[in-house]
N, C-alpha and C positions, 0 to 999 in steps of 0.2 A: 431526331431533333439534336442539335449540337449543344455543346456546353456553353456557348456564347452566342449572343446576338451577332449575326454576320455583319462585319464591317467592311466597307468597300473604299479603297483609295482610288484616286483618279487614274484611269488606265494609262499605261505608257504608250509612247509612240507619237505623241503630239509635240509640235514645236513649242506651243504654249498651252498651258493647262486651262483651255476653254474649248467648248464643243457645243454645237447645236445638232440635235438628232430628231428624227421623226418618232413620235411616241409609238406608233404601230410597229415600226421597225425594231426598236429595242424591246418592245413587249413580246413580239414573236420570237426574238432570239433569246430572251432571258425571262420567259414567263415564270419559271419556277423561282428564280431569285427575286424578281420584283414583287410577286404576290406572297412572298414570305417576309415577315418583319425583318428589317435590315437598317443599318446606319450607313450613311455616306459621309465621307470626310470632305465634302465639297457642297456648294450651294446649287439648288435647283430653282429654275424659273420655268414653270409650265405655261405654255400658251395653248389652252384647250380651244380647238377650232370647230369641232363638231361633236355631237353627242353630249352626254353628261357622265360625270365620274364621281364616285365616292372614294376619295383618297383618304386613307386612314393615317392619322398622325397621333401616336401615343394613345391608342384606344379610342380616339375621337374621329368619327367619319366626317370629313369635310366635303359637302356636296358642291361640286363646281359645274357650272353650266358652260355651254359653248360661248365663244367670244369672251373669255376670261383669262386673266393671268393669276397664277397661284405661286406664292413665294415660300420656299422651304429652306430653312436654315440648315447648315451642315450639322451633323450629329443627331438630328431628330430620328427617332425610330419611325419608319414609315412603311406603308404597304400599298401597292397599287391595286386598283379596283380589278377584281378577278374577272368580271364580265368582259372587260376589254372593248366595250361598245362606245368607243370615243377615239378621237385622234387629234393630233396637233403637233406642236414642237416642244422640246425641252432644251433649255439652255443650262449648261453645266460649267461651273468655274470654281477655282480654288482661291484660297487666301494667297498662295504663292503668286498666282497670276495678278490678282487685283492690288495687293498691298505693296506697291513699289515705294510708297512714302508713308510717313506717320499719318498724314492727313487721310490717305486712302483707308488705312486701318481704322481710324476714328470714324470715318463715314460708315463702314460696314458694321462696326460695333454699336453705333448709335441709330442706324437706319430703322425706321418703323416697318420696313419691309421684312427684316429678319430678326428684329428684337422687340416686337410688340408684346408688352407684358400682359395684355388682356385678350388678344384675339389672334386668329390665323389670317394673314393678309391675302385678300382676294380682290382683284380689280376688274370691274366689268369694262369691256371695250364698247365705246359708243362713237357717235359722229364727232364729238368734241375732243376726243383724245387719240385721234388716228396717228398722231406723231409717234406714239409708242410703237405702233405696228410698223411705221416707216423706219424708225431707228432699229428695231429688231431685225427687219429684213436687210438693212444695210450692214448690220453686224454679221448676219449669216453670210452675206455675199463676201464680205472681207475675210471671214474664216476660210473660205474655199479658195482664196487666191494664194498664189505662191508667195511665201514669205520674202519680204525684202527689208530694206533698212527701216522702213516706216511701218511695217506690218503690225508690230506689237503696239506701238503708240496709237495707231488708228483703232485697233481693237479695243484698247483700254479706254480711249476717249468715247467710243460708241457706247461701251458698257456703262461708263460713268454717267453719260448723258441719259441713257435709258433709266438708270436707277434714280437719278434726280427727278426726271419727269414722272416716273412711277410714284415716287414719294409725294410729289405735288398732287397727282391725281388721286391718290388714296385719301389725302386730306379733303379733296373736293367731293369725294364720295362718302363722307360722313365718318371719317376716322375719329375715334374717341380720344382726343388729344389730352395727354397728361401734361399738366403745367410744368414748365421747366423751372428748376430751382433746387435748393438744397435737399428737399425731400426726395425728388427724383434721382439726384446724384447719389445720395446715400443708398437708396433702394437698388440702383443699378450696380454700385460697387458690391453691395451685399449679395445680389443675385449672381454676379460674376464669380465671387469667391465661393459661394455655395456650390456652384457647378463644378468647381475644382476640388472641393474638400468635403462634400456631404457624406462621404463614406467614413471619414476620420474625425470630423468635427460636427457636433450636433447641438451645440449650446449657443444661445443668443449672446451670452457674454463673450464667448470666443470670437464670434464674428464682429461684434461691436469693438472689441479690442483691436482687431486687425485693421479696421477702417477708422480707428482713432476717434471713437465717439462712445457715448454711454448707451446702455440697453434702453433707457427711457427714450433717448433721441432717436435711436434706430426704430423702436416701436412706433413712435410718432410718425416717422417717415413712411414705413410700410403700410400703416393704417391709412394714411392720407392717399398714397399712390395705389395700393392694391386692395385696401379694405380688409387687410389681414395682419395679424401679428407676425413678427419674425419667426416665432416658434411654429406657427401654422405653415409658413412658407418652407421651413426646414423639413417639417414632417411630410408635407406634400411631395417634396423632391425625393425624400428617402422612399416614400410609399410608391411613387411613380417607378423608380428603378426596381423596387421589389416586385411590382406587378409585371414589369417588362421581363425580368428574369424568370419569374414563375410561369408566365404565359408563353414565352418564346425560346426557352432553353430547357435542357434536360438536367440542369443542376438540381441537386437535392436541397431540401429545406436547410439542412446543416451547412451545405456549401454556400448557399445564398446568404445565410446569416453572417458567415465569416466574410464574404465578399463585401457586405454592406457595413462592416465594422462592428458587428455585435460580438461580444466576447463569448456569449453562450447562445445556442439555438433557442433555448427556452425564452430568453429575453426578446429575441426577434419575434417569436410566436405571440408573446404577450403584447408587444408593440403593434404588430400587424392586426391582431384582434381588436385592440383598442381603437384603431383608426378605421378599420374596415368592417368591423362587426362580425367577422368570421376568421377562421384560421387560414394561414397560407395554403394548406392542403385543400381546404374547402374552396378557396378561390381558384386554385389550380385546376381542380376537378370541374368547376363550373365553366372554365375556359375550354 
């Protein structure tokens, strides 16, 4: 086991950082890597066409049936179903490819396909949303064409259209909509900052100060949107990373404590036991 969770960048050799591959092909070529917990610094859109899969995202198995799209945000720790009794396509793309304007960046950062605060996005394919399949196939066809003056723009437009149609369809399939407004804005800002600084900043007052609001107002926002206090959200993020490192790396308890910003390993052990009900070593042994 390595000292770090394996991280994959988009592979070189492509004119643009976008690719569509057959799941069975990449599975047969990279079984060991895919069935081991790993992070990818690019987005995945799986189109499961046959069979069923239990795709693991941060310790949570997500069961996906045939004729479904699954959306996985970059940076998530994921693991493919080891059984491999499924097939379909997977679309991969990077921020570098999609974010040619600020509006593109805002779309990805706000899309319920990659930023759902409550659930993992899965869309079932049916007779009423076949345009998703059509656009996906058109995008795949364009990827395989020789690049010309219009190649990038056509690819980008197809992907943008697909994401917008998919977001519409997710709402049609019962997405739990969070009401837009200041509460959601504060919660989103807080979650973005937390993702960047959870190792070094663990106080509600610190995050409230960074987004120019009070602890009381931030608490009101997260309670309304997530049903949790900011302190609960901070602790959950720290504990998630602790569990990732304990389960998927060979780092010692001491090393993990320092990696997560604890000054003493004993403080980390007490913190972990408080939130998990067992010590880090007991958790690691159970995994």
